[in-house]
TIVEX-675119 format. One line per field, with one value per residue: x, y, z of N, C-alpha, C in turn; residue number from 1. Coordinates in steps of 0.2 Angstrom, whole numbers. Layout:
REM TIVEX-675119
n_east	X, ...
n_north	Y, ...
n_up	Z, ...
ca_east	X, ...
ca_north	Y, ...
ca_up	Z, ...
c_east	X, ...
c_north	Y, ...
c_up	Z, ...
nr	NUM, ...
//
This chain:
REM TIVEX-675119
n_east	722, 715, 707, 718, 722, 713, 712, 724, 723, 712, 717, 727, 720, 713, 723, 726, 716, 716, 721, 712, 700, 701, 701, 688, 673, 662, 668, 680, 671, 664, 674, 679, 669, 670, 677, 668, 658, 665, 665, 653, 650, 657, 651, 638, 641, 645, 634, 623, 606, 594, 580, 567, 568, 575, 578, 588, 597, 588, 584, 597, 597, 586, 590, 598, 594, 585, 592, 598, 585, 575, 559, 554, 548, 544, 543, 537, 530, 533, 548, 553, 561, 553, 561, 560, 563, 558, 561, 559, 551, 552, 556, 551, 562, 567, 577, 586, 591, 594, 593, 595, 603, 612, 608, 622, 639, 649, 666, 676, 687, 690, 692, 680, 672, 654, 648, 636, 621, 603, 587, 580, 569, 562, 564, 578, 593, 606, 622, 623, 625, 632, 633, 630, 634, 625, 627, 636, 629, 618, 627, 630, 620, 617, 628, 625, 613, 618, 625, 615, 608, 616, 619, 607, 607, 610, 599, 583, 569, 559, 566, 565, 571, 571, 574, 576, 567, 570, 574, 583, 574, 564, 554, 553, 551, 538, 532, 534, 526, 515, 510, 507, 519, 518, 507, 506, 517, 526, 527, 538, 546, 556, 566, 583, 595, 610, 622, 632, 648, 656, 662, 668, 681, 687, 679, 674, 661, 646, 636, 620, 609, 593, 586, 591, 592, 588, 571, 564, 560, 554, 552, 543, 545, 535, 540, 530, 529, 531, 532, 545, 555, 573, 578, 569, 564, 555, 542, 540, 537, 547, 553, 565, 572, 563, 561, 575, 577, 567, 576, 585, 580, 574, 584, 583, 574, 579, 590, 583, 570, 568, 573, 589, 592, 590, 587, 588, 587, 586, 586, 591, 591, 590, 588, 578, 576, 572, 578, 586, 598, 593, 578, 567, 558, 543, 542, 550, 558, 560, 568, 569, 576, 571, 576, 575, 571, 561, 543, 538, 548, 548, 534, 536, 547, 543, 530, 535, 542, 531, 526, 535, 539, 524, 526, 537, 533, 522, 528, 536, 526, 517, 501, 485, 484, 497, 504, 516, 517, 517, 522, 523, 533, 527, 538, 540, 552, 551, 559, 575, 572, 581, 577, 577, 575, 582, 593, 602, 604, 609, 621, 627, 631, 638, 651, 656, 659, 667, 675, 678, 686, 681, 669, 658, 649, 638, 633, 618, 611, 608, 606, 593, 583, 573, 571, 565, 551, 548, 547, 541, 525, 521, 514, 524, 536, 553, 567, 583, 595, 611, 629, 641, 660, 667, 677, 694, 707, 720, 718, 710, 721, 729, 721, 719, 709, 699, 685, 681, 690, 688, 681, 663, 648, 636, 648, 653, 666, 665, 671, 670, 680, 678, 680, 684, 673, 662, 663, 662, 652, 643, 645, 643, 626, 623, 628, 620, 607, 609, 609, 595, 588, 589, 594, 583
n_north	470, 481, 488, 495, 502, 511, 517, 524, 534, 542, 545, 553, 563, 568, 575, 582, 593, 595, 596, 598, 593, 580, 579, 580, 576, 569, 566, 557, 549, 545, 542, 529, 522, 521, 506, 497, 504, 502, 493, 487, 496, 491, 479, 485, 489, 479, 473, 479, 486, 487, 501, 501, 486, 486, 475, 468, 478, 486, 480, 477, 491, 491, 481, 486, 499, 495, 486, 496, 503, 509, 512, 503, 502, 492, 490, 501, 513, 502, 498, 504, 510, 517, 522, 528, 537, 540, 555, 564, 580, 591, 596, 587, 579, 573, 562, 558, 545, 537, 522, 516, 507, 508, 504, 499, 491, 489, 498, 501, 494, 490, 477, 474, 477, 478, 462, 460, 456, 462, 462, 475, 486, 488, 475, 471, 464, 468, 474, 480, 494, 503, 518, 532, 534, 528, 521, 524, 534, 526, 520, 529, 534, 524, 526, 539, 536, 527, 535, 546, 537, 533, 548, 552, 560, 572, 578, 583, 577, 571, 559, 554, 542, 539, 528, 527, 521, 520, 533, 537, 533, 543, 543, 536, 545, 550, 538, 533, 545, 544, 531, 535, 541, 554, 552, 540, 542, 552, 569, 579, 593, 598, 591, 585, 579, 571, 572, 563, 570, 569, 582, 589, 588, 575, 575, 587, 601, 606, 617, 623, 639, 642, 637, 622, 608, 605, 605, 590, 584, 571, 567, 559, 558, 555, 557, 556, 550, 546, 530, 525, 520, 521, 527, 536, 549, 558, 552, 549, 553, 560, 554, 555, 567, 578, 573, 578, 591, 596, 592, 601, 615, 614, 619, 632, 636, 638, 645, 658, 659, 660, 667, 676, 676, 665, 647, 633, 616, 607, 592, 580, 563, 553, 547, 538, 528, 519, 505, 502, 505, 508, 511, 522, 525, 525, 531, 540, 541, 551, 554, 565, 574, 586, 602, 612, 625, 636, 635, 643, 643, 631, 628, 635, 629, 615, 617, 623, 614, 605, 614, 614, 606, 601, 611, 612, 600, 605, 613, 604, 599, 589, 581, 582, 571, 564, 572, 575, 565, 570, 566, 567, 560, 551, 553, 564, 575, 587, 600, 605, 611, 623, 628, 643, 647, 636, 633, 641, 638, 627, 626, 636, 631, 618, 625, 629, 618, 610, 620, 635, 633, 619, 621, 625, 638, 634, 636, 632, 618, 607, 593, 581, 577, 569, 571, 582, 582, 579, 590, 596, 607, 603, 608, 618, 612, 614, 610, 605, 600, 596, 593, 580, 580, 567, 565, 557, 564, 562, 560, 572, 583, 579, 582, 596, 601, 600, 596, 590, 581, 570, 557, 556, 556, 542, 538, 523, 521, 529, 530, 534, 541, 532, 530, 544, 551, 545, 546, 560, 564, 557, 564, 575, 575, 571, 582, 593, 587, 587, 602, 605, 599, 604, 599, 603
n_up	724, 717, 730, 734, 727, 723, 734, 737, 725, 732, 744, 737, 732, 742, 752, 743, 745, 757, 772, 783, 783, 783, 799, 802, 808, 801, 789, 792, 795, 786, 776, 783, 780, 767, 761, 760, 754, 742, 737, 735, 726, 714, 714, 708, 697, 690, 688, 680, 678, 665, 662, 673, 676, 688, 698, 704, 710, 716, 727, 733, 738, 744, 755, 764, 769, 776, 787, 793, 799, 793, 787, 774, 761, 744, 727, 722, 711, 701, 701, 711, 727, 742, 757, 773, 788, 801, 814, 826, 825, 814, 797, 782, 771, 755, 749, 733, 722, 707, 696, 686, 670, 655, 637, 631, 626, 636, 637, 645, 650, 664, 678, 683, 675, 666, 660, 657, 647, 638, 635, 624, 626, 613, 609, 604, 607, 617, 625, 642, 651, 666, 660, 663, 676, 687, 695, 704, 709, 717, 726, 734, 740, 749, 756, 760, 768, 777, 787, 790, 799, 805, 813, 821, 830, 828, 819, 814, 810, 796, 785, 769, 760, 741, 730, 713, 697, 680, 675, 664, 653, 656, 663, 677, 687, 687, 687, 699, 706, 702, 707, 721, 728, 735, 742, 747, 757, 768, 761, 753, 759, 753, 740, 736, 725, 718, 702, 694, 684, 670, 665, 675, 687, 698, 715, 715, 715, 705, 705, 697, 698, 696, 679, 676, 670, 654, 646, 638, 625, 613, 595, 584, 564, 552, 535, 520, 503, 486, 480, 467, 452, 454, 441, 437, 442, 440, 439, 452, 469, 480, 494, 501, 497, 503, 514, 517, 514, 524, 537, 535, 534, 548, 556, 555, 566, 579, 575, 570, 574, 590, 604, 603, 616, 621, 624, 614, 606, 592, 585, 574, 577, 570, 553, 543, 529, 513, 504, 493, 481, 469, 471, 474, 488, 498, 509, 523, 540, 552, 568, 583, 595, 606, 613, 627, 638, 643, 645, 635, 623, 620, 615, 604, 598, 595, 588, 577, 571, 566, 558, 550, 541, 536, 528, 518, 513, 505, 496, 489, 482, 488, 489, 500, 505, 508, 517, 530, 545, 561, 577, 593, 607, 622, 632, 636, 647, 660, 662, 673, 687, 700, 714, 726, 742, 745, 736, 740, 753, 753, 744, 749, 762, 757, 751, 765, 770, 760, 754, 744, 733, 725, 724, 714, 705, 689, 672, 666, 660, 643, 645, 651, 662, 675, 687, 689, 690, 704, 710, 701, 697, 711, 725, 736, 739, 737, 727, 723, 712, 709, 705, 704, 701, 691, 686, 685, 692, 686, 671, 669, 670, 661, 648, 650, 655, 645, 640, 627, 625, 635, 640, 639, 648, 646, 636, 630, 636, 648, 665, 681, 693, 705, 720, 724, 719, 724, 740, 741, 736, 746, 756, 753, 752, 764, 771, 764, 770, 784, 782, 779, 791, 803, 821, 833
ca_east	725, 710, 706, 724, 725, 707, 712, 729, 720, 708, 721, 730, 717, 711, 729, 727, 708, 717, 722, 709, 696, 704, 700, 682, 670, 660, 673, 681, 666, 663, 680, 680, 662, 671, 680, 662, 654, 666, 664, 646, 650, 658, 646, 633, 645, 646, 626, 619, 599, 591, 575, 560, 571, 582, 575, 593, 598, 582, 582, 601, 596, 580, 591, 603, 589, 580, 595, 598, 582, 573, 553, 555, 542, 546, 540, 535, 532, 536, 552, 555, 562, 555, 565, 557, 564, 556, 566, 556, 549, 555, 553, 551, 568, 568, 584, 585, 596, 591, 596, 593, 610, 610, 609, 628, 642, 653, 672, 679, 694, 690, 690, 673, 666, 649, 647, 628, 615, 597, 581, 578, 560, 561, 568, 586, 599, 612, 625, 622, 631, 631, 636, 628, 636, 620, 632, 640, 621, 616, 632, 631, 612, 619, 634, 620, 609, 623, 627, 610, 604, 622, 619, 603, 607, 612, 595, 576, 563, 558, 571, 562, 576, 569, 578, 570, 570, 569, 576, 586, 568, 563, 546, 551, 549, 530, 528, 533, 521, 507, 508, 506, 525, 517, 500, 507, 520, 528, 527, 543, 547, 564, 571, 589, 600, 615, 622, 640, 649, 662, 664, 672, 686, 685, 679, 672, 652, 645, 627, 617, 605, 587, 585, 597, 592, 581, 563, 566, 554, 555, 546, 545, 540, 534, 539, 527, 532, 526, 538, 546, 560, 576, 580, 562, 562, 550, 535, 537, 537, 554, 552, 571, 573, 558, 565, 583, 576, 565, 581, 590, 574, 572, 588, 580, 570, 585, 592, 580, 566, 569, 576, 594, 597, 586, 591, 586, 590, 582, 594, 588, 596, 590, 585, 579, 574, 573, 580, 591, 602, 589, 571, 563, 555, 536, 544, 557, 556, 564, 568, 570, 577, 569, 577, 574, 569, 554, 536, 537, 552, 546, 530, 538, 551, 536, 524, 539, 544, 523, 524, 540, 536, 520, 526, 541, 529, 520, 533, 535, 519, 512, 494, 485, 483, 502, 506, 520, 514, 520, 520, 528, 531, 525, 542, 544, 555, 550, 564, 575, 573, 583, 572, 578, 581, 586, 598, 608, 609, 614, 627, 632, 635, 644, 654, 660, 663, 673, 680, 678, 689, 678, 661, 656, 641, 641, 628, 613, 614, 604, 604, 588, 583, 565, 571, 564, 544, 547, 546, 536, 519, 521, 515, 527, 541, 559, 571, 591, 599, 620, 633, 648, 664, 670, 686, 699, 713, 725, 715, 708, 726, 731, 716, 720, 700, 695, 681, 680, 696, 688, 675, 657, 643, 633, 650, 656, 672, 665, 673, 674, 685, 674, 682, 683, 665, 657, 665, 662, 644, 639, 647, 637, 621, 624, 628, 611, 599, 609, 608, 588, 584, 593, 593, 578
ca_north	478, 486, 493, 498, 507, 514, 521, 525, 539, 544, 548, 557, 569, 572, 576, 591, 595, 600, 589, 600, 590, 573, 578, 582, 569, 567, 566, 554, 544, 542, 538, 523, 517, 516, 501, 492, 506, 502, 483, 488, 501, 487, 474, 486, 492, 473, 469, 483, 483, 492, 505, 495, 480, 486, 472, 467, 482, 491, 473, 476, 496, 491, 478, 490, 502, 491, 486, 504, 504, 515, 507, 502, 498, 490, 490, 509, 513, 496, 494, 508, 510, 521, 521, 533, 536, 549, 557, 568, 583, 594, 596, 582, 579, 568, 564, 552, 542, 534, 516, 513, 506, 510, 498, 499, 486, 492, 496, 502, 488, 488, 474, 473, 479, 474, 458, 458, 458, 460, 464, 483, 489, 487, 468, 469, 460, 472, 476, 484, 495, 512, 522, 538, 535, 528, 516, 529, 537, 521, 519, 537, 535, 520, 530, 545, 532, 524, 542, 549, 533, 536, 555, 556, 568, 578, 581, 582, 577, 564, 558, 549, 540, 537, 525, 529, 518, 524, 539, 535, 535, 550, 538, 533, 550, 549, 531, 533, 549, 540, 525, 538, 542, 560, 552, 536, 543, 558, 574, 582, 602, 599, 587, 584, 574, 573, 568, 562, 573, 570, 590, 590, 586, 573, 578, 595, 599, 611, 619, 631, 643, 641, 633, 615, 603, 607, 599, 585, 581, 566, 569, 555, 562, 551, 559, 552, 551, 540, 527, 522, 517, 528, 531, 539, 551, 562, 548, 549, 560, 557, 557, 558, 573, 579, 573, 581, 599, 597, 592, 608, 619, 614, 624, 640, 637, 639, 652, 662, 659, 659, 676, 673, 674, 659, 641, 628, 613, 603, 588, 575, 559, 546, 546, 531, 526, 516, 497, 499, 510, 510, 513, 529, 524, 528, 536, 542, 540, 556, 555, 572, 576, 595, 603, 619, 628, 638, 633, 647, 642, 624, 628, 637, 623, 610, 622, 625, 606, 604, 618, 618, 599, 602, 618, 608, 594, 608, 615, 598, 594, 582, 581, 582, 564, 563, 577, 571, 563, 569, 560, 570, 554, 554, 552, 572, 578, 593, 604, 605, 622, 624, 633, 647, 647, 629, 630, 646, 636, 622, 627, 639, 622, 615, 629, 630, 611, 608, 627, 639, 630, 614, 622, 629, 639, 633, 635, 626, 611, 603, 586, 581, 572, 569, 574, 588, 578, 580, 596, 602, 608, 601, 615, 618, 607, 617, 605, 607, 596, 597, 589, 579, 581, 561, 564, 556, 569, 562, 563, 580, 586, 578, 585, 601, 603, 601, 589, 588, 577, 567, 551, 559, 551, 539, 533, 515, 523, 532, 525, 539, 539, 531, 530, 551, 554, 541, 549, 569, 563, 555, 569, 583, 573, 572, 589, 594, 584, 589, 608, 607, 596, 607, 597, 608
ca_up	721, 715, 733, 735, 723, 723, 740, 736, 721, 735, 748, 737, 730, 747, 753, 738, 745, 764, 779, 789, 780, 786, 804, 802, 809, 796, 784, 795, 797, 777, 775, 783, 775, 759, 756, 760, 748, 736, 735, 734, 720, 711, 711, 706, 691, 685, 686, 678, 673, 660, 665, 675, 675, 692, 702, 710, 711, 721, 732, 737, 741, 752, 762, 769, 771, 782, 791, 797, 804, 789, 784, 768, 752, 738, 719, 721, 702, 696, 705, 715, 733, 748, 763, 776, 795, 806, 819, 829, 825, 807, 789, 777, 764, 751, 745, 727, 719, 701, 697, 678, 666, 650, 633, 630, 625, 639, 635, 651, 652, 671, 681, 686, 671, 667, 654, 657, 640, 642, 627, 625, 624, 608, 607, 603, 611, 617, 632, 648, 656, 668, 659, 665, 684, 691, 701, 710, 713, 721, 731, 739, 742, 752, 762, 765, 772, 785, 789, 793, 803, 813, 816, 821, 835, 822, 814, 816, 806, 792, 780, 765, 754, 736, 726, 707, 690, 674, 673, 658, 649, 658, 665, 683, 694, 685, 689, 707, 710, 700, 712, 727, 731, 740, 745, 752, 761, 768, 757, 756, 759, 751, 737, 733, 721, 713, 696, 693, 679, 665, 664, 682, 690, 704, 720, 713, 716, 703, 703, 694, 700, 692, 676, 677, 664, 650, 643, 633, 619, 608, 590, 579, 559, 545, 528, 515, 496, 481, 477, 461, 450, 454, 435, 434, 449, 438, 441, 459, 472, 482, 501, 503, 495, 504, 521, 519, 514, 531, 543, 535, 537, 556, 559, 556, 571, 584, 572, 569, 577, 597, 605, 602, 621, 624, 623, 611, 603, 587, 581, 570, 579, 565, 547, 540, 520, 507, 503, 489, 476, 462, 471, 478, 494, 499, 515, 524, 546, 556, 575, 584, 600, 605, 621, 628, 646, 648, 640, 628, 618, 620, 611, 596, 594, 593, 583, 571, 567, 561, 552, 542, 540, 532, 522, 513, 508, 500, 492, 487, 478, 489, 489, 506, 509, 508, 523, 536, 551, 568, 584, 599, 611, 628, 634, 639, 652, 658, 663, 680, 690, 707, 717, 730, 745, 747, 733, 742, 759, 753, 741, 755, 767, 753, 752, 770, 771, 756, 752, 739, 727, 726, 724, 706, 701, 683, 668, 666, 652, 638, 647, 654, 671, 677, 695, 688, 693, 710, 712, 696, 699, 716, 729, 743, 735, 734, 726, 720, 708, 708, 701, 707, 698, 691, 681, 687, 690, 680, 666, 670, 671, 655, 645, 653, 657, 639, 642, 623, 625, 638, 637, 642, 650, 640, 632, 635, 639, 656, 670, 684, 701, 709, 726, 724, 717, 732, 746, 739, 735, 750, 761, 750, 753, 773, 771, 761, 773, 789, 783, 779, 795, 809, 828, 836
c_east	720, 708, 712, 724, 719, 711, 718, 728, 716, 714, 726, 728, 714, 717, 729, 721, 711, 718, 716, 703, 696, 702, 691, 678, 666, 665, 676, 677, 664, 668, 680, 673, 666, 674, 673, 659, 658, 666, 657, 645, 652, 653, 639, 634, 642, 638, 623, 612, 595, 582, 569, 562, 577, 579, 580, 596, 594, 582, 590, 601, 591, 583, 593, 599, 586, 586, 597, 593, 576, 566, 553, 549, 545, 541, 535, 537, 536, 542, 557, 555, 561, 556, 562, 560, 563, 561, 565, 553, 553, 552, 554, 556, 567, 574, 584, 591, 592, 596, 597, 602, 606, 612, 616, 633, 649, 663, 678, 689, 694, 687, 684, 669, 659, 649, 640, 624, 610, 592, 581, 570, 559, 563, 573, 589, 605, 616, 620, 627, 629, 636, 636, 630, 631, 623, 634, 633, 619, 620, 633, 626, 613, 622, 630, 617, 612, 624, 622, 607, 608, 621, 612, 601, 609, 606, 588, 573, 562, 564, 566, 568, 571, 576, 573, 573, 569, 570, 578, 580, 563, 552, 548, 550, 541, 530, 529, 527, 516, 505, 508, 515, 522, 510, 502, 511, 521, 529, 532, 541, 552, 565, 576, 591, 606, 618, 629, 641, 656, 665, 667, 677, 684, 683, 675, 664, 652, 635, 626, 610, 599, 588, 594, 598, 587, 576, 568, 560, 557, 550, 549, 541, 541, 533, 536, 530, 527, 533, 539, 555, 566, 580, 575, 560, 555, 542, 535, 537, 542, 554, 561, 574, 571, 560, 571, 582, 572, 570, 585, 586, 573, 578, 586, 576, 574, 589, 591, 572, 563, 573, 584, 597, 592, 590, 586, 589, 586, 587, 588, 594, 595, 586, 585, 574, 577, 577, 586, 593, 594, 581, 570, 558, 545, 537, 549, 553, 563, 563, 571, 571, 576, 570, 577, 570, 562, 550, 536, 540, 550, 542, 532, 542, 546, 532, 528, 540, 536, 524, 529, 538, 530, 522, 531, 538, 525, 521, 534, 530, 515, 507, 493, 486, 491, 506, 509, 515, 519, 519, 526, 527, 530, 533, 546, 545, 555, 557, 566, 576, 576, 581, 577, 570, 585, 593, 604, 610, 609, 619, 631, 636, 641, 650, 659, 660, 667, 677, 676, 680, 683, 671, 659, 650, 642, 634, 623, 615, 607, 604, 597, 588, 576, 565, 566, 555, 543, 544, 540, 529, 517, 520, 519, 534, 547, 563, 579, 594, 608, 623, 638, 654, 665, 675, 690, 705, 717, 723, 713, 714, 729, 729, 718, 713, 697, 692, 678, 685, 696, 682, 669, 652, 642, 638, 651, 661, 671, 666, 675, 677, 679, 675, 680, 674, 661, 659, 661, 654, 641, 641, 641, 630, 619, 622, 621, 606, 602, 606, 599, 585, 589, 590, 589, 578
c_north	483, 490, 497, 502, 513, 521, 525, 533, 542, 550, 555, 564, 571, 575, 586, 595, 599, 597, 592, 596, 582, 572, 579, 575, 566, 565, 560, 548, 541, 538, 531, 519, 515, 511, 497, 495, 504, 494, 484, 490, 494, 481, 478, 488, 485, 470, 475, 482, 489, 495, 501, 490, 480, 481, 470, 472, 487, 485, 475, 486, 495, 487, 482, 496, 499, 488, 490, 505, 507, 508, 508, 499, 499, 490, 497, 510, 509, 493, 499, 507, 516, 517, 528, 531, 543, 550, 565, 575, 589, 595, 588, 584, 574, 569, 555, 550, 536, 527, 513, 512, 509, 504, 499, 493, 491, 492, 500, 499, 486, 481, 472, 476, 475, 468, 457, 461, 457, 463, 470, 481, 488, 478, 466, 467, 466, 472, 481, 486, 503, 516, 531, 539, 533, 522, 520, 533, 532, 519, 526, 536, 531, 523, 536, 541, 529, 531, 543, 544, 533, 544, 558, 560, 571, 583, 580, 582, 573, 564, 553, 549, 537, 533, 524, 524, 521, 528, 541, 537, 540, 547, 538, 538, 549, 543, 531, 539, 545, 535, 529, 540, 550, 560, 546, 535, 551, 564, 578, 589, 603, 590, 587, 580, 578, 570, 568, 565, 572, 576, 593, 589, 582, 574, 585, 594, 607, 611, 624, 634, 643, 637, 628, 611, 604, 601, 596, 583, 574, 566, 562, 559, 557, 557, 554, 555, 546, 537, 527, 520, 524, 532, 536, 543, 555, 558, 547, 555, 557, 559, 559, 564, 578, 580, 577, 587, 599, 597, 600, 614, 620, 618, 629, 640, 640, 646, 657, 665, 661, 664, 672, 673, 669, 653, 637, 621, 609, 599, 583, 570, 553, 548, 540, 530, 523, 508, 495, 505, 513, 511, 517, 527, 527, 532, 535, 543, 546, 555, 560, 572, 584, 596, 611, 620, 630, 635, 637, 644, 634, 623, 632, 632, 616, 610, 621, 620, 603, 607, 618, 611, 599, 607, 615, 603, 598, 611, 609, 594, 589, 583, 581, 575, 562, 567, 571, 570, 563, 569, 563, 564, 556, 552, 559, 573, 584, 597, 606, 611, 621, 630, 637, 647, 642, 629, 635, 641, 631, 622, 632, 632, 620, 619, 630, 624, 610, 616, 628, 635, 623, 615, 628, 631, 637, 636, 629, 621, 609, 596, 586, 576, 574, 570, 579, 588, 580, 587, 601, 602, 603, 606, 614, 614, 612, 609, 610, 598, 598, 591, 587, 576, 570, 560, 563, 561, 570, 564, 568, 584, 585, 581, 592, 605, 603, 595, 586, 583, 570, 564, 557, 554, 549, 537, 527, 517, 525, 527, 534, 537, 541, 532, 539, 552, 552, 547, 556, 568, 563, 561, 575, 581, 574, 578, 593, 593, 588, 598, 612, 604, 598, 602, 606, 617
c_up	719, 721, 737, 732, 721, 729, 739, 732, 728, 742, 746, 733, 738, 751, 749, 740, 753, 769, 784, 787, 783, 794, 807, 804, 805, 790, 784, 794, 789, 774, 776, 781, 768, 757, 756, 754, 741, 734, 734, 727, 714, 707, 709, 699, 688, 684, 685, 676, 670, 666, 665, 677, 682, 698, 708, 714, 719, 729, 736, 741, 747, 758, 768, 771, 778, 787, 795, 801, 799, 789, 776, 764, 747, 731, 718, 715, 698, 700, 708, 722, 738, 754, 767, 785, 796, 813, 825, 823, 818, 800, 786, 771, 760, 747, 738, 723, 713, 699, 690, 676, 659, 642, 629, 631, 631, 638, 639, 651, 660, 672, 683, 682, 669, 658, 654, 649, 641, 633, 631, 624, 617, 603, 606, 606, 613, 626, 636, 651, 659, 667, 659, 672, 689, 696, 705, 714, 720, 727, 736, 742, 749, 759, 766, 769, 780, 789, 792, 800, 810, 816, 818, 829, 834, 819, 816, 811, 802, 786, 774, 758, 748, 731, 717, 700, 687, 672, 665, 653, 651, 661, 673, 689, 692, 687, 695, 709, 709, 705, 720, 730, 736, 742, 750, 759, 762, 764, 757, 756, 755, 748, 733, 729, 719, 708, 696, 687, 677, 664, 671, 684, 696, 710, 720, 712, 711, 704, 700, 698, 695, 688, 677, 673, 661, 648, 638, 630, 614, 603, 585, 570, 553, 538, 524, 508, 492, 479, 469, 459, 452, 446, 433, 439, 446, 439, 449, 463, 480, 489, 505, 504, 500, 512, 523, 518, 521, 536, 541, 535, 544, 558, 559, 563, 580, 581, 571, 570, 585, 598, 606, 611, 626, 621, 617, 606, 598, 584, 580, 572, 573, 557, 543, 533, 518, 508, 498, 484, 473, 464, 476, 483, 493, 505, 520, 535, 548, 562, 577, 590, 601, 613, 620, 635, 647, 642, 635, 622, 615, 615, 604, 592, 591, 587, 578, 568, 564, 556, 545, 539, 532, 527, 516, 507, 504, 495, 487, 482, 479, 491, 497, 509, 511, 513, 528, 541, 557, 573, 589, 606, 617, 634, 638, 645, 653, 661, 670, 684, 699, 710, 723, 737, 745, 743, 737, 750, 759, 750, 746, 761, 763, 753, 760, 772, 767, 753, 744, 732, 723, 723, 719, 704, 692, 679, 667, 659, 650, 639, 649, 661, 673, 686, 694, 692, 700, 714, 707, 698, 707, 722, 736, 743, 734, 732, 723, 717, 708, 705, 705, 701, 696, 689, 684, 685, 684, 671, 666, 667, 663, 650, 645, 652, 650, 638, 633, 622, 628, 635, 642, 646, 645, 634, 635, 637, 647, 662, 677, 689, 705, 717, 729, 724, 723, 736, 746, 740, 742, 756, 759, 752, 761, 773, 770, 768, 780, 789, 783, 786, 802, 815, 830, 833
nr	1, 2, 3, 4, 5, 6, 7, 8, 9, 10, 11, 12, 13, 14, 15, 16, 17, 18, 19, 20, 21, 22, 23, 24, 25, 26, 27, 28, 29, 30, 31, 32, 33, 34, 35, 36, 37, 38, 39, 40, 41, 42, 43, 44, 45, 46, 47, 48, 49, 50, 51, 52, 53, 54, 55, 56, 57, 58, 59, 60, 61, 62, 63, 64, 65, 66, 67, 68, 69, 70, 71, 72, 73, 74, 75, 76, 77, 78, 79, 80, 81, 82, 83, 84, 85, 86, 87, 88, 89, 90, 91, 92, 93, 94, 95, 96, 97, 98, 99, 100, 101, 102, 103, 104, 105, 106, 107, 108, 109, 110, 111, 112, 113, 114, 115, 116, 117, 118, 119, 120, 121, 122, 123, 124, 125, 126, 127, 128, 129, 130, 131, 132, 133, 134, 135, 136, 137, 138, 139, 140, 141, 142, 143, 144, 145, 146, 147, 148, 149, 150, 151, 152, 153, 154, 155, 156, 157, 158, 159, 160, 161, 162, 163, 164, 165, 166, 167, 168, 169, 170, 171, 172, 173, 174, 175, 176, 177, 178, 179, 180, 181, 182, 183, 184, 185, 186, 187, 188, 189, 190, 191, 192, 193, 194, 195, 196, 197, 198, 199, 200, 201, 202, 203, 204, 205, 206, 207, 208, 209, 210, 211, 212, 213, 214, 215, 216, 217, 218, 219, 220, 221, 222, 223, 224, 225, 226, 227, 228, 229, 230, 231, 232, 233, 234, 235, 236, 237, 238, 239, 240, 241, 242, 243, 244, 245, 246, 247, 248, 249, 250, 251, 252, 253, 254, 255, 256, 257, 258, 259, 260, 261, 262, 263, 264, 265, 266, 267, 268, 269, 270, 271, 272, 273, 274, 275, 276, 277, 278, 279, 280, 281, 282, 283, 284, 285, 286, 287, 288, 289, 290, 291, 292, 293, 294, 295, 296, 297, 298, 299, 300, 301, 302, 303, 304, 305, 306, 307, 308, 309, 310, 311, 312, 313, 314, 315, 316, 317, 318, 319, 320, 321, 322, 323, 324, 325, 326, 327, 328, 329, 330, 331, 332, 333, 334, 335, 336, 337, 338, 339, 340, 341, 342, 343, 344, 345, 346, 347, 348, 349, 350, 351, 352, 353, 354, 355, 356, 357, 358, 359, 360, 361, 362, 363, 364, 365, 366, 367, 368, 369, 370, 371, 372, 373, 374, 375, 376, 377, 378, 379, 380, 381, 382, 383, 384, 385, 386, 387, 388, 389, 390, 391, 392, 393, 394, 395, 396, 397, 398, 399, 400, 401, 402, 403, 404, 405, 406, 407, 408, 409, 410, 411, 412, 413, 414, 415, 416, 417, 418, 419, 420, 421, 422, 423, 424, 425, 426, 427, 428, 429, 430, 431, 432, 433, 434, 435, 436, 437, 438, 439, 440
//
């Protein structure tokens, strides 16, 4: 019943997109792969793995690539997979999919919903779920590998298929590069990836020109005080009040210290202090996420957090040995930038294949993606990250396109229309590769 339901929905969507697409050889071939791909998808969805623990997922992708004739290396960057297919002279093109899931208890109600539990890096037991859609990414990676292996008469060059670990903690791409991705294997001229989207109807492709995703910094701030009895605050130095003042003052960084035409975010995601109603604690702990696009804005925000924290502590009368301690975590993810001319070439190919109605130019987002590292400071590597809509059409229509009424990615309720998302993504990734590695 599940397969019949999925294919009924997919057929309805494709009718809406036009009968011409069904006659196209690539579309027909991808559609023929879909029953097996959906089986793989359901298996991956039901067996998610946390960052740097993607052993089972990597084995599935590696086995499929070997079967297709790729030269496969596993364990790159701990759990990453690199599959290489050489097909004559031509450019090197890297296609990436990320594999890791999130520490969430799934609440989609799907018959193949995850029941997996695992330990986080901090030692807590948690449910695990593909709430970011990386299961669709891996499945489309397999679908793309199948089509490219079957269409070797249509392209020339070297295809490097990368299954990347640990995108969710911003570490996987760096781990693979540090493990010799661009020295042990052919270095690409082009790097391409996609991400499913909870802000687009299923089957729609979105892209941004230039900045696409943001710099992501994680900042820990330890606000020191002098503890005491809650009834006698004059005998203490209250770090809760001080931390609250810091939280409020931090909002002026975006509102008053960066150009109004630039973008930035400073969010305090965690505020921890105290153990009891009538005890003034010795310290409070803040955890921040900081987002920006340009290096200049990033510096303003990071430097501003340190300045404001110290300034508020001085205003509260804290001595020098009780100044706040700020730590910028090493989980920094640099901004993703879609370069030219590859962005124009590939998105034009998308428009030619899918039609203007299904290809939309969008604004950059404040989310983060370590795909940026595959081209950042890598001489000669052009890159493109695009989005593939995943929202089931019926839900999109019911919400009137209002994304605030829809489940977002990283939500325990996120359940993309897998059939349409995977078919569109596979066809798009193959289209990109064929555009960048034309025969002759």
